[in-house]
N, CA, C and O atoms as a Tripos MOL2 file, in Angstrom:
@<TRIPOS>MOLECULE
protein
  232   231    58     0     0
PROTEIN
NO_CHARGES

@<TRIPOS>ATOM
      1 N           0.9010   -1.2550   -0.0300 N.3       1 ASP1
      2 CA         -0.0390    0.0390    0.0700 C.3       1 ASP1
      3 C           0.7520    1.2060    0.0720 C.2       1 ASP1
      4 O           1.2950    1.5110    1.1340 O.2       1 ASP1
      5 N           0.9420    2.0320   -1.0900 N.am      2 MET2
      6 CA          1.7520    3.2020   -1.2390 C.3       2 MET2
      7 C           1.5380    4.2040   -0.2380 C.2       2 MET2
      8 O           2.4420    4.8150    0.3330 O.2       2 MET2
      9 N           0.0460    4.3840   -0.0050 N.am      3 ALA3
     10 CA         -0.2190    5.6000    0.9510 C.3       3 ALA3
     11 C           0.3410    5.2870    2.3480 C.2       3 ALA3
     12 O           0.7660    6.2120    3.0400 O.2       3 ALA3
     13 N           0.3570    4.0130    2.7890 N.am      4 GLY4
     14 CA          0.9000    3.6030    4.0440 C.3       4 GLY4
     15 C           2.3920    4.0980    4.0440 C.2       4 GLY4
     16 O           2.7980    4.8400    4.9390 O.2       4 GLY4
     17 N           3.2000    3.6690    3.0160 N.am      5 ALA5
     18 CA          4.4630    3.9680    2.8950 C.3       5 ALA5
     19 C           4.8300    5.5450    2.9650 C.2       5 ALA5
     20 O           5.6860    6.0440    3.6950 O.2       5 ALA5
     21 N           4.0740    6.1500    2.1330 N.am      6 ILE6
     22 CA          4.3060    7.6210    2.2700 C.3       6 ILE6
     23 C           3.8820    8.2420    3.5120 C.2       6 ILE6
     24 O           4.5180    9.2370    3.8570 O.2       6 ILE6
     25 N           2.9430    7.8490    4.2390 N.am      7 LEU7
     26 CA          2.5680    8.4490    5.4480 C.3       7 LEU7
     27 C           3.4250    7.9580    6.7200 C.2       7 LEU7
     28 O           3.4110    8.5770    7.7840 O.2       7 LEU7
     29 N           4.1130    6.8760    6.5220 N.am      8 SER8
     30 CA          4.9800    6.3020    7.6100 C.3       8 SER8
     31 C           5.9070    7.3160    8.1220 C.2       8 SER8
     32 O           5.9490    7.5330    9.3330 O.2       8 SER8
     33 N           6.7590    8.0450    7.1800 N.am      9 VAL9
     34 CA          7.7150    8.8660    7.6010 C.3       9 VAL9
     35 C           7.2050   10.0660    8.4200 C.2       9 VAL9
     36 O           7.7030   10.3450    9.5110 O.2       9 VAL9
     37 N           6.2310   10.7450    7.8840 N.am     10 PRO10
     38 CA          5.4410   11.8380    8.7660 C.3      10 PRO10
     39 C           4.9050   11.4180   10.1850 C.2      10 PRO10
     40 O           4.8960   12.1320   11.1870 O.2      10 PRO10
     41 N           4.4640   10.1290   10.0760 N.am     11 ALA11
     42 CA          3.9600    9.5270   11.3150 C.3      11 ALA11
     43 C           5.0110    9.2620   12.4700 C.2      11 ALA11
     44 O           4.7830    9.3980   13.6720 O.2      11 ALA11
     45 N           6.0860    8.9000   11.9500 N.am     12 ILE12
     46 CA          7.1510    8.5840   12.8080 C.3      12 ILE12
     47 C           7.6950    9.8680   13.4460 C.2      12 ILE12
     48 O           7.9170    9.9850   14.6510 O.2      12 ILE12
     49 N           7.8940   10.8430   12.5010 N.am     13 GLU13
     50 CA          8.3140   12.2610   13.0660 C.3      13 GLU13
     51 C           7.3180   12.7960   13.9640 C.2      13 GLU13
     52 O           7.7670   13.1660   15.0480 O.2      13 GLU13
     53 N           6.1190   12.9250   13.7880 N.am     14 PHE14
     54 CA          5.1250   13.4320   14.4970 C.3      14 PHE14
     55 C           4.9390   12.6830   15.8610 C.2      14 PHE14
     56 O           4.7070   13.2140   16.9470 O.2      14 PHE14
     57 N           5.0850   11.3510   15.5950 N.am     15 GLY15
     58 CA          4.9590   10.5360   16.8940 C.3      15 GLY15
     59 C           5.9730   10.9010   18.0360 C.2      15 GLY15
     60 O           5.6880   10.6430   19.2060 O.2      15 GLY15
     61 N           7.0210   11.4350   17.7320 N.am     16 LYS16
     62 CA          7.9450   11.8710   18.6760 C.3      16 LYS16
     63 C           7.3760   12.9560   19.7230 C.2      16 LYS16
     64 O           7.7580   13.0220   20.8910 O.2      16 LYS16
     65 N           6.3760   13.8240   19.1200 N.am     17 SER17
     66 CA          5.8940   14.9000   19.9770 C.3      17 SER17
     67 C           4.4030   14.7300   20.3030 C.2      17 SER17
     68 O           3.8920   15.4350   21.1730 O.2      17 SER17
     69 N           3.6420   13.7490   19.5840 N.am     18 SER18
     70 CA          2.2460   13.6940   19.8810 C.3      18 SER18
     71 C           1.8070   12.2240   19.4490 C.2      18 SER18
     72 O           2.3390   11.6450   18.5020 O.2      18 SER18
     73 N           0.8950   11.7270   20.1430 N.am     19 ASP19
     74 CA          0.4720   10.2730   19.7360 C.3      19 ASP19
     75 C          -1.0370   10.3540   19.4500 C.2      19 ASP19
     76 O          -1.7220    9.3320   19.4800 O.2      19 ASP19
     77 N          -1.5540   11.5470   19.1760 N.am     20 THR20
     78 CA         -2.9490   11.6720   18.7890 C.3      20 THR20
     79 C          -3.0180   12.4230   17.4090 C.2      20 THR20
     80 O          -2.2970   13.3880   17.1530 O.2      20 THR20
     81 N          -3.9050   11.9240   16.5810 N.am     21 ALA21
     82 CA         -4.2220   12.5440   15.2840 C.3      21 ALA21
     83 C          -5.6410   12.8380   15.1760 C.2      21 ALA21
     84 O          -6.4670   12.1290   15.7510 O.2      21 ALA21
     85 N          -5.9840   13.8810   14.4450 N.am     22 LEU22
     86 CA         -7.3490   14.1840   14.2400 C.3      22 LEU22
     87 C          -7.6160   14.0660   12.5830 C.2      22 LEU22
     88 O          -7.0200   14.7960   11.7910 O.2      22 LEU22
     89 N          -8.5560   13.0860   12.1780 N.am     23 TYR23
     90 CA         -8.7770   13.0150   10.8450 C.3      23 TYR23
     91 C         -10.1950   13.4900   10.4220 C.2      23 TYR23
     92 O         -11.1810   13.0680   11.0260 O.2      23 TYR23
     93 N         -10.2960   14.3070    9.4560 N.am     24 ILE24
     94 CA        -11.5680   15.1270    9.1470 C.3      24 ILE24
     95 C         -11.7310   14.6900    7.6200 C.2      24 ILE24
     96 O         -10.8250   14.8700    6.8060 O.2      24 ILE24
     97 N         -12.9920   14.0840    7.2810 N.am     25 GLU25
     98 CA        -13.4060   14.0500    5.9060 C.3      25 GLU25
     99 C         -14.2340   15.2770    5.7290 C.2      25 GLU25
    100 O         -14.9670   15.7230    6.6120 O.2      25 GLU25
    101 N         -14.0690   15.8410    4.4550 N.am     26 ASN26
    102 CA        -14.8310   17.0000    4.1900 C.3      26 ASN26
    103 C         -15.3560   17.1070    2.7730 C.2      26 ASN26
    104 O         -14.9150   16.3740    1.8870 O.2      26 ASN26
    105 N         -16.3260   18.0440    2.5470 N.am     27 GLU27
    106 CA        -16.7690   18.2650    1.2210 C.3      27 GLU27
    107 C         -17.1140   19.5480    1.0240 C.2      27 GLU27
    108 O         -17.9660   20.0410    1.7630 O.2      27 GLU27
    109 N         -16.5200   20.3090    0.0030 N.am     28 PHE28
    110 CA        -16.9170   21.6230   -0.1910 C.3      28 PHE28
    111 C         -17.7570   21.7720   -1.3960 C.2      28 PHE28
    112 O         -17.4030   21.2950   -2.4740 O.2      28 PHE28
    113 N         -18.9730   22.4860   -1.2250 N.am     29 LEU29
    114 CA        -19.6910   22.8090   -2.3920 C.3      29 LEU29
    115 C         -19.8160   24.0860   -2.8460 C.2      29 LEU29
    116 O         -19.8100   25.0140   -2.0370 O.2      29 LEU29
    117 N         -19.9420   24.2980   -4.1450 N.am     30 TYR30
    118 CA        -20.0310   25.6800   -4.6930 C.3      30 TYR30
    119 C         -20.8980   25.3950   -5.8480 C.2      30 TYR30
    120 O         -20.4820   24.7910   -6.8360 O.2      30 TYR30
    121 N         -22.2290   25.8740   -5.7110 N.am     31 GLY31
    122 CA        -23.1160   25.5690   -6.8530 C.3      31 GLY31
    123 C         -23.2770   24.0960   -7.1740 C.2      31 GLY31
    124 O         -23.6690   23.2960   -6.3240 O.2      31 GLY31
    125 N         -22.9790   23.7660   -8.3740 N.am     32 SER32
    126 CA        -23.0640   22.3680   -8.7400 C.3      32 SER32
    127 C         -21.7810   21.5980   -8.6120 C.2      32 SER32
    128 O         -21.7170   20.3980   -8.8770 O.2      32 SER32
    129 N         -20.7250   22.3380   -8.1850 N.am     33 ASP33
    130 CA        -19.3070   21.7970   -8.0570 C.3      33 ASP33
    131 C         -19.1150   21.4780   -6.7550 C.2      33 ASP33
    132 O         -19.5210   22.2090   -5.8510 O.2      33 ASP33
    133 N         -18.4060   20.2300   -6.5210 N.am     34 SER34
    134 CA        -17.9970   19.8970   -5.1460 C.3      34 SER34
    135 C         -16.5860   19.2760   -5.1730 C.2      34 SER34
    136 O         -16.1670   18.6920   -6.1710 O.2      34 SER34
    137 N         -15.8800   19.4200   -4.0590 N.am     35 VAL35
    138 CA        -14.6600   18.9220   -3.8560 C.3      35 VAL35
    139 C         -14.6160   18.1910   -2.5130 C.2      35 VAL35
    140 O         -15.0240   18.6860   -1.4620 O.2      35 VAL35
    141 N         -14.0670   16.9260   -2.6420 N.am     36 ILE36
    142 CA        -14.1060   16.0230   -1.2890 C.3      36 ILE36
    143 C         -12.6220   15.9630   -0.9280 C.2      36 ILE36
    144 O         -11.7910   15.9040   -1.8340 O.2      36 ILE36
    145 N         -12.2910   15.9740    0.2210 N.am     37 GLY37
    146 CA        -10.9580   15.9210    0.7310 C.3      37 GLY37
    147 C         -10.7730   15.3300    2.1890 C.2      37 GLY37
    148 O         -11.7000   15.1050    2.9670 O.2      37 GLY37
    149 N          -9.6010   15.1420    2.4030 N.am     38 ASP38
    150 CA         -9.2740   14.5970    3.7150 C.3      38 ASP38
    151 C          -8.2440   15.3910    4.4200 C.2      38 ASP38
    152 O          -7.2380   15.7870    3.8320 O.2      38 ASP38
    153 N          -8.4690   15.6240    5.6320 N.am     39 PHE39
    154 CA         -7.4060   16.5460    6.5040 C.3      39 PHE39
    155 C          -6.9920   15.8980    7.6970 C.2      39 PHE39
    156 O          -7.7990   15.5300    8.5500 O.2      39 PHE39
    157 N          -5.6740   15.7340    7.7960 N.am     40 PHE40
    158 CA         -4.9730   15.1020    8.9730 C.3      40 PHE40
    159 C          -4.4120   16.2030    9.7720 C.2      40 PHE40
    160 O          -3.6860   17.0290    9.2190 O.2      40 PHE40
    161 N          -4.7370   16.3000   11.2570 N.am     41 LEU41
    162 CA         -4.0850   17.2860   11.9370 C.3      41 LEU41
    163 C          -3.4850   16.5310   13.1210 C.2      41 LEU41
    164 O          -4.1440   15.7480   13.8050 O.2      41 LEU41
    165 N          -2.1490   16.8220   13.3310 N.am     42 VAL42
    166 CA         -1.4170   16.1010   14.4450 C.3      42 VAL42
    167 C          -0.7950   17.2800   15.4210 C.2      42 VAL42
    168 O           0.3620   17.6920   15.3360 O.2      42 VAL42
    169 N          -1.6730   17.6900   16.2580 N.am     43 PRO43
    170 CA         -1.4650   18.8030   17.1740 C.3      43 PRO43
    171 C          -0.5290   18.3790   18.3440 C.2      43 PRO43
    172 O          -0.5150   17.2000   18.6980 O.2      43 PRO43
    173 N           0.2000   19.2460   18.9090 N.am     44 ASP44
    174 CA          0.7400   18.7890   20.2250 C.3      44 ASP44
    175 C          -0.2360   18.8970   21.3100 C.2      44 ASP44
    176 O          -1.2930   19.5030   21.1370 O.2      44 ASP44
    177 N           0.0610   18.3480   22.4000 N.am     45 GLU45
    178 CA         -1.0350   18.0350   23.4290 C.3      45 GLU45
    179 C          -1.6460   19.3290   23.8160 C.2      45 GLU45
    180 O          -2.8760   19.3100   23.8680 O.2      45 GLU45
    181 N          -1.0630   20.4380   24.0970 N.am     46 ALA46
    182 CA         -1.7410   21.6860   24.4720 C.3      46 ALA46
    183 C          -2.7980   22.1530   23.3550 C.2      46 ALA46
    184 O          -3.9270   22.5200   23.6830 O.2      46 ALA46
    185 N          -2.3580   22.1180   21.9830 N.am     47 SER47
    186 CA         -3.1900   22.5530   20.9230 C.3      47 SER47
    187 C          -4.4000   21.5050   20.8810 C.2      47 SER47
    188 O          -5.5520   21.9280   20.7920 O.2      47 SER47
    189 N          -4.1360   20.1750   20.9430 N.am     48 TYR48
    190 CA         -5.2540   19.2070   21.0250 C.3      48 TYR48
    191 C          -6.3430   19.6190   22.0320 C.2      48 TYR48
    192 O          -7.5350   19.7090   21.7370 O.2      48 TYR48
    193 N          -5.8240   19.8630   23.2480 N.am     49 ILE49
    194 CA         -6.8320   20.0940   24.2440 C.3      49 ILE49
    195 C          -7.7050   21.5220   24.0420 C.2      49 ILE49
    196 O          -8.8890   21.6630   24.3510 O.2      49 ILE49
    197 N          -6.8610   22.5090   23.4690 N.am     50 ARG50
    198 CA         -7.5110   23.7540   23.2470 C.3      50 ARG50
    199 C          -8.5170   23.5680   22.0970 C.2      50 ARG50
    200 O          -9.5660   24.2110   22.1180 O.2      50 ARG50
    201 N          -8.2420   22.7160   21.0960 N.am     51 LEU51
    202 CA         -9.0870   22.4060   20.0260 C.3      51 LEU51
    203 C         -10.4080   21.6870   20.4930 C.2      51 LEU51
    204 O         -11.5130   22.0610   20.1000 O.2      51 LEU51
    205 N         -10.2280   20.6600   21.3320 N.am     52 LEU52
    206 CA        -11.3600   20.0340   21.7790 C.3      52 LEU52
    207 C         -12.2960   20.8110   22.7690 C.2      52 LEU52
    208 O         -13.4940   20.5420   22.8550 O.2      52 LEU52
    209 N         -11.7020   21.7610   23.4920 N.am     53 LYS53
    210 CA        -12.5420   22.6910   24.3050 C.3      53 LYS53
    211 C         -13.3630   23.7040   23.4160 C.2      53 LYS53
    212 O         -14.4970   24.0930   23.6960 O.2      53 LYS53
    213 N         -12.6770   24.0550   22.3710 N.am     54 ALA54
    214 CA        -13.2300   25.0460   21.4660 C.3      54 ALA54
    215 C         -14.5330   24.3280   20.8050 C.2      54 ALA54
    216 O         -15.5810   24.9380   20.5950 O.2      54 ALA54
    217 N         -14.3390   23.0190   20.5170 N.am     55 LEU55
    218 CA        -15.4150   22.2050   19.7890 C.3      55 LEU55
    219 C         -16.3910   21.8870   20.9120 C.2      55 LEU55
    220 O         -17.4700   21.4150   20.5550 O.2      55 LEU55
    221 N         -16.1970   22.0590   22.1280 N.am     56 GLY56
    222 CA        -17.1290   21.6970   23.1600 C.3      56 GLY56
    223 C         -17.3040   20.1720   23.5800 C.2      56 GLY56
    224 O         -18.3180   19.7290   24.1200 O.2      56 GLY56
    225 N         -16.2250   19.4660   23.2710 N.am     57 VAL57
    226 CA        -16.1620   18.1000   23.6290 C.3      57 VAL57
    227 C         -15.1790   17.7680   24.5670 C.2      57 VAL57
    228 O         -14.9100   16.5780   24.7290 O.2      57 VAL57
    229 N         -14.5350   18.7280   25.2830 N.am     58 ALA58
    230 CA        -13.5890   18.4160   26.2600 C.3      58 ALA58
    231 C         -14.0330   19.1930   27.5820 C.2      58 ALA58
    232 O         -13.3660   19.0930   28.6110 O.2      58 ALA58
@<TRIPOS>BOND
     1     1     2 1
     2     2     3 1
     3     3     4 2
     4     3     5 am
     5     5     6 1
     6     6     7 1
     7     7     8 2
     8     7     9 am
     9     9    10 1
    10    10    11 1
    11    11    12 2
    12    11    13 am
    13    13    14 1
    14    14    15 1
    15    15    16 2
    16    15    17 am
    17    17    18 1
    18    18    19 1
    19    19    20 2
    20    19    21 am
    21    21    22 1
    22    22    23 1
    23    23    24 2
    24    23    25 am
    25    25    26 1
    26    26    27 1
    27    27    28 2
    28    27    29 am
    29    29    30 1
    30    30    31 1
    31    31    32 2
    32    31    33 am
    33    33    34 1
    34    34    35 1
    35    35    36 2
    36    35    37 am
    37    37    38 1
    38    38    39 1
    39    39    40 2
    40    39    41 am
    41    41    42 1
    42    42    43 1
    43    43    44 2
    44    43    45 am
    45    45    46 1
    46    46    47 1
    47    47    48 2
    48    47    49 am
    49    49    50 1
    50    50    51 1
    51    51    52 2
    52    51    53 am
    53    53    54 1
    54    54    55 1
    55    55    56 2
    56    55    57 am
    57    57    58 1
    58    58    59 1
    59    59    60 2
    60    59    61 am
    61    61    62 1
    62    62    63 1
    63    63    64 2
    64    63    65 am
    65    65    66 1
    66    66    67 1
    67    67    68 2
    68    67    69 am
    69    69    70 1
    70    70    71 1
    71    71    72 2
    72    71    73 am
    73    73    74 1
    74    74    75 1
    75    75    76 2
    76    75    77 am
    77    77    78 1
    78    78    79 1
    79    79    80 2
    80    79    81 am
    81    81    82 1
    82    82    83 1
    83    83    84 2
    84    83    85 am
    85    85    86 1
    86    86    87 1
    87    87    88 2
    88    87    89 am
    89    89    90 1
    90    90    91 1
    91    91    92 2
    92    91    93 am
    93    93    94 1
    94    94    95 1
    95    95    96 2
    96    95    97 am
    97    97    98 1
    98    98    99 1
    99    99   100 2
   100    99   101 am
   101   101   102 1
   102   102   103 1
   103   103   104 2
   104   103   105 am
   105   105   106 1
   106   106   107 1
   107   107   108 2
   108   107   109 am
   109   109   110 1
   110   110   111 1
   111   111   112 2
   112   111   113 am
   113   113   114 1
   114   114   115 1
   115   115   116 2
   116   115   117 am
   117   117   118 1
   118   118   119 1
   119   119   120 2
   120   119   121 am
   121   121   122 1
   122   122   123 1
   123   123   124 2
   124   123   125 am
   125   125   126 1
   126   126   127 1
   127   127   128 2
   128   127   129 am
   129   129   130 1
   130   130   131 1
   131   131   132 2
   132   131   133 am
   133   133   134 1
   134   134   135 1
   135   135   136 2
   136   135   137 am
   137   137   138 1
   138   138   139 1
   139   139   140 2
   140   139   141 am
   141   141   142 1
   142   142   143 1
   143   143   144 2
   144   143   145 am
   145   145   146 1
   146   146   147 1
   147   147   148 2
   148   147   149 am
   149   149   150 1
   150   150   151 1
   151   151   152 2
   152   151   153 am
   153   153   154 1
   154   154   155 1
   155   155   156 2
   156   155   157 am
   157   157   158 1
   158   158   159 1
   159   159   160 2
   160   159   161 am
   161   161   162 1
   162   162   163 1
   163   163   164 2
   164   163   165 am
   165   165   166 1
   166   166   167 1
   167   167   168 2
   168   167   169 am
   169   169   170 1
   170   170   171 1
   171   171   172 2
   172   171   173 am
   173   173   174 1
   174   174   175 1
   175   175   176 2
   176   175   177 am
   177   177   178 1
   178   178   179 1
   179   179   180 2
   180   179   181 am
   181   181   182 1
   182   182   183 1
   183   183   184 2
   184   183   185 am
   185   185   186 1
   186   186   187 1
   187   187   188 2
   188   187   189 am
   189   189   190 1
   190   190   191 1
   191   191   192 2
   192   191   193 am
   193   193   194 1
   194   194   195 1
   195   195   196 2
   196   195   197 am
   197   197   198 1
   198   198   199 1
   199   199   200 2
   200   199   201 am
   201   201   202 1
   202   202   203 1
   203   203   204 2
   204   203   205 am
   205   205   206 1
   206   206   207 1
   207   207   208 2
   208   207   209 am
   209   209   210 1
   210   210   211 1
   211   211   212 2
   212   211   213 am
   213   213   214 1
   214   214   215 1
   215   215   216 2
   216   215   217 am
   217   217   218 1
   218   218   219 1
   219   219   220 2
   220   219   221 am
   221   221   222 1
   222   222   223 1
   223   223   224 2
   224   223   225 am
   225   225   226 1
   226   226   227 1
   227   227   228 2
   228   227   229 am
   229   229   230 1
   230   230   231 1
   231   231   232 2
@<TRIPOS>SUBSTRUCTURE
     1 ASP1         2 RESIDUE 1 A ASP
     2 MET2         6 RESIDUE 1 A MET
     3 ALA3        10 RESIDUE 1 A ALA
     4 GLY4        14 RESIDUE 1 A GLY
     5 ALA5        18 RESIDUE 1 A ALA
     6 ILE6        22 RESIDUE 1 A ILE
     7 LEU7        26 RESIDUE 1 A LEU
     8 SER8        30 RESIDUE 1 A SER
     9 VAL9        34 RESIDUE 1 A VAL
    10 PRO10       38 RESIDUE 1 A PRO
    11 ALA11       42 RESIDUE 1 A ALA
    12 ILE12       46 RESIDUE 1 A ILE
    13 GLU13       50 RESIDUE 1 A GLU
    14 PHE14       54 RESIDUE 1 A PHE
    15 GLY15       58 RESIDUE 1 A GLY
    16 LYS16       62 RESIDUE 1 A LYS
    17 SER17       66 RESIDUE 1 A SER
    18 SER18       70 RESIDUE 1 A SER
    19 ASP19       74 RESIDUE 1 A ASP
    20 THR20       78 RESIDUE 1 A THR
    21 ALA21       82 RESIDUE 1 A ALA
    22 LEU22       86 RESIDUE 1 A LEU
    23 TYR23       90 RESIDUE 1 A TYR
    24 ILE24       94 RESIDUE 1 A ILE
    25 GLU25       98 RESIDUE 1 A GLU
    26 ASN26      102 RESIDUE 1 A ASN
    27 GLU27      106 RESIDUE 1 A GLU
    28 PHE28      110 RESIDUE 1 A PHE
    29 LEU29      114 RESIDUE 1 A LEU
    30 TYR30      118 RESIDUE 1 A TYR
    31 GLY31      122 RESIDUE 1 A GLY
    32 SER32      126 RESIDUE 1 A SER
    33 ASP33      130 RESIDUE 1 A ASP
    34 SER34      134 RESIDUE 1 A SER
    35 VAL35      138 RESIDUE 1 A VAL
    36 ILE36      142 RESIDUE 1 A ILE
    37 GLY37      146 RESIDUE 1 A GLY
    38 ASP38      150 RESIDUE 1 A ASP
    39 PHE39      154 RESIDUE 1 A PHE
    40 PHE40      158 RESIDUE 1 A PHE
    41 LEU41      162 RESIDUE 1 A LEU
    42 VAL42      166 RESIDUE 1 A VAL
    43 PRO43      170 RESIDUE 1 A PRO
    44 ASP44      174 RESIDUE 1 A ASP
    45 GLU45      178 RESIDUE 1 A GLU
    46 ALA46      182 RESIDUE 1 A ALA
    47 SER47      186 RESIDUE 1 A SER
    48 TYR48      190 RESIDUE 1 A TYR
    49 ILE49      194 RESIDUE 1 A ILE
    50 ARG50      198 RESIDUE 1 A ARG
    51 LEU51      202 RESIDUE 1 A LEU
    52 LEU52      206 RESIDUE 1 A LEU
    53 LYS53      210 RESIDUE 1 A LYS
    54 ALA54      214 RESIDUE 1 A ALA
    55 LEU55      218 RESIDUE 1 A LEU
    56 GLY56      222 RESIDUE 1 A GLY
    57 VAL57      226 RESIDUE 1 A VAL
    58 ALA58      230 RESIDUE 1 A ALA
């Protein structure tokens, strides 16, 4: 799986400072056009807590 190979290097690097990742699937619509995408966020612990509080889930 090429995606796994490509993502393994950043995963190892970010794993040194954080062990939590946030994955968001999204779709942007404009008229009849749409773009579907994926968003990976690997915040440090303080940023992760702040984000969860802002979303009202922490």
